[in-house]
N, C-alpha and C positions, 0 to 999 in steps of 0.2 A: 596211461593206465597205472603206472607206478604211483603217481600222485593220488589217484583215486583210491587205490588200495591202502595207501598210507593214511588217508583221511577217514576211510570208512571200514577199515579192517576189523575194528572192535564191534561193529554192529552185527556181524555175522553170528557170533555166539550169543549175543544179547537177543537177537531175533529168534534164534533157535530155542532159547529158553522161554521167551515170553509168548511165543505163538501157541504152544500146547496149553498154557494157562488160559489164553483167550478162547481157544476151542473148547476147553472144559467149562469155562464160565458161561458160554453161550447157552447150552441146554439147561444148565442149572437155573440161570436167570429166567429162561423161557418157562420152565416148569413152575417156578414160583409165580409168574405172572398169569399163568393159565387158570389160577384160582379165581381171578376176577375179570379176565379178558378172554376174548375168543382165541383159540389155539393159533390160528394163522397170524393174527395181529401180535400176539405175545412172542411168537418165534421171530417175526421180522424185526420188531423193536429191540429184542434182546440181541439179535445179530448186529444191528447198527450200533447199539451202545457198546458192545464188546469190541467191535472194530474201531470205534472212535477212541476208546480207552487205550487200546493197543497202539494205535498210531501216535497218540499224545505221549505215551510212555517212550516210544522209540525216538520221537523228536526230542524229548527231554534228555534222553541218554546221548543222542547224537551231538547236541549243542554243548553238553558239559564234558564230553569225552576228550581228553587231550590228544594232540597230534604228535606222533613221534618225529623227532628230528627238527622240531621248531623251537626256537628260543623263547618266544612269547607272542602274544597277540599284537597285531598291527591294526592301525586305524586309517581308513581311506574314506574321506568325505567328499571326494570329487565324483559327481554323478557321471556314469558312463565310462569311467576309467577301466573298471574290471571287465565290463562287457566288451570293450574294444580290445583289451589285452587277450581276452579269451578267444577272439576270432583271429588273433595274430598267429605268427608261425610258432612261437613258443608257448602259446596259450592252450588251454584245455576247455573244450565245450562241455565236458562232464560237470565242471563246476557250475556252469550256467544251468544245465539240465537239473542238477541236484537241487539248486536253490528254487527252481520253479516247482519241482515235485515235493518240496519239503512240506508245504502247507496245503497242497492240492487235495489230498485225501480228507483233511479236516474241513476244507471248504465245501467238499461234496457231501460229507456225512452230517455235519452239525445242523444245516437247515432242515434236514429230515426230522429232527427231534426238537429243535428250538424255533418257535414261531417268530421270535424277535430278530432272527437272522435271515429271514426269507426275502431279502432284497439284496441285489448286488452291491448297492452302496454300503449297506450295513456290513456285509461280508468284507468289503474292501477296508472299511474302517477298523473292523475287528482284527483282520489279518495284519494291517499296518501296525496296530498297537502291539500285537503279539510278536511281530518281526522285530520291532524296535526293542522290545524287552529281551528277545533272544540275542540280538546282536550286542546289546549292552551287557548282558550276562557273560557272553563270550569274552568281551574285552576286560571285564572286571576280574574274572577268574584266571585270565592269562593261560588258556589251554592251547595256545599255538595256532588259533584260527584267525582269519582275517575278518575284521569288522568293517563293513563298507556300506555306503548308501545303495549301491547296486544290489546287494543282497536283500535289502529291505524291499526294493522295488520288484525284484524277481519273486520273492516270497509272496508279496501281495498279488502279483499277477497270477501266480500259481493257484492261490486260494480262489480268486475270481474265476479262473478257468474251471476249477473243480466244481464250483457252485453253478456255473453255467451248464456244465454237463449233466448235473443232477437236478436241474431246475424243474423239469417235467414231473419228477417224482417227489417233489417237496410235500405235496398234500396226500400222498398215497398211504402214509402211515398215521393219518389222523385217527383218533379213537372213534369207534363206531358210536353213532348217536344212541342215547338211551330212550327207548320207546316206552312211554307211560301209557298203559291201557286206559281207555275211557271208562269212567265209572258210571254205572247205571243205578239210578235210584230205584230201590225196590221197597215195596210196602210189605212189612212183615205181617201185619194183621190190620184189618179194617175195624174202625171203631163202630160200635153199634149205633144205629140211628133210630132211636126209639123216642116217641113223643110221650114225655112224662108230664103229667099235670100234678103240680104240688098243691094240695088243699090248703086253704087259708085256715089259720088257727082261729080259735074262738076269740082271742085277744085282738087279732087283726080285724075280725069282723066287727067287734064292738067299737074299736078305734075308728074304723071307717064310717060307722053309723053316726058317731058323735061328731067327728071332724068334718065329714062330707056327707050330709044327708042325701044329696042327689045321687050318690054312688051306691045306695043300698040295693 
């Protein structure tokens, strides 16, 4: 527990400050979207977007926040070493649980709004890329955290787990289809149907008599 508090103590005030902003931005964003979308759809999409931004901000703060009492970042590229040590007598399962839950909310929320991520394979590839970027950033800034291969695997697993839990709701926030009313052709006014006989002029009569005697 001491290790857990030392690693995540700074997230408590950051979360307390960021949460009210997210709760305030939700109704404001929903009110703006109600101008062109149904109220229920506008509120739901605004809530998902606000939650995704909040989680992304907290993850960014977590991976860049230094750990007190650590000299610098360490690199461990042996797969399974950290997981095995976590299940040992001196290990901590909280580290494993934290890495699994790190990208789990984003894996559950992003497919609701991004059609390109609505497969587990794409979620896994996106989480893998983000996790590698996160671990590389931790090692480069030397904030006292451990950069390991197991963290990448656990983060990717957590994102896949979150996507699997929200898979049934991926298409629930699709925008409603636009119904185009069928157009009926209407006749404004009917043209008069009158039989008009145009008299032949005197020149036409003379020309017809000269050119065609049989048509007189």
